[in-house]
C-alpha positions in Angstrom: 0.0 0.0 0.0 1.1 3.6 -0.6 1.9 5.6 2.5 -1.2 7.1 4.0 -1.8 10.8 4.4 -2.6 12.7 7.5 -4.2 16.0 8.0 -6.4 18.2 10.1 -9.9 17.1 10.7 -12.1 19.8 9.2 -15.5 20.5 10.7 -18.3 19.3 8.5 -22.0 19.7 8.8 -24.0 16.5 9.3 -26.7 16.3 6.7 -30.2 15.3 7.9 -32.2 13.2 5.5 -35.4 15.1 4.5 -38.4 12.9 5.2 -40.1 14.0 1.9 -37.3 12.3 -0.1 -36.7 9.2 2.1 -38.9 6.9 0.0 -37.1 8.1 -3.2 -33.7 7.5 -1.7 -34.7 4.0 -0.7 -35.7 3.3 -4.3 -32.3 4.7 -5.3 -30.5 2.4 -2.9 -32.3 -0.7 -4.2 -31.8 0.3 -7.8 -28.0 0.5 -7.2 -27.9 -3.0 -5.7 -25.2 -5.3 -7.0 -26.1 -8.8 -8.3 -24.9 -11.5 -5.9 -21.6 -13.3 -6.7 -19.6 -16.1 -5.1 -20.7 -19.5 -3.9 -21.8 -18.7 -0.4 -20.3 -17.8 2.9 -17.0 -18.8 4.6 -16.9 -19.0 8.3 -19.4 -16.5 9.8 -20.4 -15.3 6.3 -18.3 -12.2 6.1 -17.1 -13.2 2.7 -20.5 -14.0 1.2 -21.8 -11.5 -1.4 -21.7 -7.9 -2.6 -24.4 -5.4 -1.4 -27.9 -6.6 -2.2 -31.0 -5.6 -0.3 -32.8 -8.8 1.0 -36.2 -9.7 -0.4 -39.0 -8.5 1.9 -36.7 -6.3 3.9 -38.3 -3.2 5.5 -37.3 0.2 4.2 -33.9 1.2 5.6 -33.9 4.0 8.2 -30.8 5.7 6.7 -31.3 5.8 2.9 -28.6 8.4 2.2 -25.9 6.4 3.8 -27.3 3.3 2.1 -27.0 5.0 -1.2 -23.4 6.1 -0.5 -22.5 2.5 0.6 -23.9 1.0 -2.6 -22.2 3.6 -4.8 -18.9 2.7 -3.2 -19.5 -1.1 -3.5 -20.5 -0.7 -7.1 -17.5 1.5 -8.0 -15.2 -1.2 -6.4 -17.0 -4.1 -8.1 -17.0 -2.5 -11.6 -13.7 -0.7 -11.1 -15.2 2.6 -12.1 -14.3 6.0 -10.6 -17.0 7.0 -8.0 -17.2 10.4 -9.6 -18.9 9.0 -12.7 -21.6 7.4 -10.5 -22.0 10.6 -8.5 -22.6 12.5 -11.7 -25.2 10.0 -12.8 -26.8 10.3 -9.4 -27.0 14.1 -9.7 -28.5 13.9 -13.2 -31.2 11.4 -12.2 -32.2 13.1 -8.9 -33.2 16.6 -9.9 -36.0 16.5 -7.4 -33.8 15.3 -4.5 -33.0 17.6 -1.6 -29.6 19.1 -2.4 -28.5 18.6 1.2 -28.9 14.8 0.8 -27.0 14.8 -2.5 -24.2 16.8 -0.9 -24.0 14.4 2.0 -23.9 11.4 -0.3 -21.2 13.0 -2.4 -19.2 13.9 0.7 -19.3 10.4 2.0 -18.3 8.8 -1.3 -15.6 11.3 -2.1 -14.2 11.2 1.4 -13.9 7.4 1.6 -12.4 7.3 -1.9 -9.8 10.0 -1.2 -8.8 8.6 2.2 -9.1 4.9 1.5 -5.5 4.0 2.2 -5.6 6.1 5.4 -8.8 4.5 6.5 -7.5 1.0 5.8 -4.3 1.7 7.7 -6.3 2.5 10.8 -8.8 -0.4 10.4 -6.3 -3.1 9.6 -5.0 -3.7 13.2 -8.5 -3.9 14.6 -9.9 -6.4 12.1 -9.2 -10.1 12.8 -9.8 -10.8 9.1 -7.8 -9.2 6.3 -9.9 -6.3 4.9 -9.6 -7.8 1.4 -11.3 -11.0 2.6 -14.4 -9.2 3.9 -17.4 -8.7 1.7 -17.6 -5.4 -0.1 -20.5 -4.4 2.2 -18.6 -5.0 5.4 -15.4 -3.4 4.0 -17.1 -0.3 2.8 -19.3 0.0 5.9 -16.2 0.1 8.1 -14.6 2.7 5.9 -17.8 4.9 5.9 -18.1 4.7 9.7 -14.4 5.5 10.2 -14.5 8.4 7.8 -17.4 10.0 9.7 -15.6 9.4 13.1 -12.3 10.9 11.9 -13.4 13.7 9.6 -17.0 14.7 10.2 -17.0 16.5 13.5 -20.7 17.0 13.8 -21.5 13.3 13.4 -21.3 11.8 16.9 -19.1 8.7 17.0 -21.9 6.6 18.5 -24.2 7.7 15.6 -21.6 6.6 13.0 -21.2 3.2 14.7 -24.9 2.7 15.1 -25.6 3.5 11.4 -22.8 1.1 10.3 -24.2 -1.7 12.4 -27.8 -1.1 11.1 -26.7 -1.0 7.5 -24.8 -4.3 7.9 -27.8 -5.9 9.5 -29.9 -4.8 6.6 -27.6 -5.9 3.8 -25.8 -8.8 5.4 -26.8 -10.6 8.7 -26.4 -10.2 12.4 -23.1 -12.0 12.6 -21.6 -9.6 10.2 -23.2 -6.7 12.1 -21.7 -7.9 15.3 -18.3 -8.1 13.6 -18.6 -4.5 12.4 -19.7 -3.3 15.9 -16.7 -5.1 17.5 -14.1 -3.6 15.1 -15.5 -0.1 15.5 -15.7 -0.3 19.2 -12.2 -1.6 19.5 -11.0 1.1 17.2 -12.7 3.9 19.2 -11.1 2.7 22.4 -7.7 3.0 20.7 -8.3 6.0 18.5 -5.9 8.3 20.5 -3.1 5.7 20.3 -3.1 5.3 16.5 0.4 5.8 15.0 1.1 6.5 11.3 4.1 5.7 9.1 6.6 8.5 8.4 5.6 10.5 5.3 
């Protein structure tokens, strides 16, 4: 891996999803779902499939973060720049609250820009190599850590809770427990993180 970058943590405004557009965002999240791949799970199922909303699942409580998660997973799966998908999202969501779009763009762009930095921090706290996790679990961890480290106005507990709930929705409780454990361990050691020399 290339050396990670460090920097100041700028204050960022937490975007609140407008209730009027929640249903639309849920449709967006489902429409961006990836087709399943692989032959099933290994161990506790953390290596099962890419993001796909389960049949019969209730609407997700955090559709903006779900959309960001699926954009990141799809960009990784198809090896496409996330910017292309964000542009497509902007073009297809002319009626969407601009705050929600800004929040989705902020999450996707932030995780993409700081991916090596995020992975450096996550690696010691994950019992499994990050590359062996499902795209869902890997990107959920990155999303949560990006919010914890860079978005001052997102409470740490809110970032963790959202990550766990997203994982429950798209994966299963075992994977959600794993995400919770990794993030809780990381938060306990966040002040002791050391970085490589630039």
